[in-house]
C-alpha positions, 0 to 999 in steps of 0.5 A: 911255538906258535900259539895256533899251533897248539891246538892241532892234533899230531897228526895235522902238524904233520901234515901242515909241515907235510904242505910246509915242504911241499905246497900242492903235492907237487914233487919238485920246486919248479912252478910254470905255467899260466898265471891260474897255475901259477896262483893254485901253488902260490895260494896252497903256499901261502895257506902255509903261512910263510913269511917270503918266497924267492922267484927265479924267473929262467924262462918266464915273463916278469911282466906278467907275474908282476902284473897277474900274481904279485898284487894277490900277495900282497900285505897291506 
């Protein structure tokens, strides 16, 4: 177990787990919208301390994603 989790109450741990499954309270795994809209979702997702995300671009613009969003989430 992550040592930081031992400091959380049961309620806080349950809320953290809920947010990991459904960041931002979205009802599905589909995220679409402007870079700002997607950024809000990804920021919430990042708060869950995820290690990775898998993306599929069916109708989106990969270049827009790469230029507008990826730089924000690249680890140094």
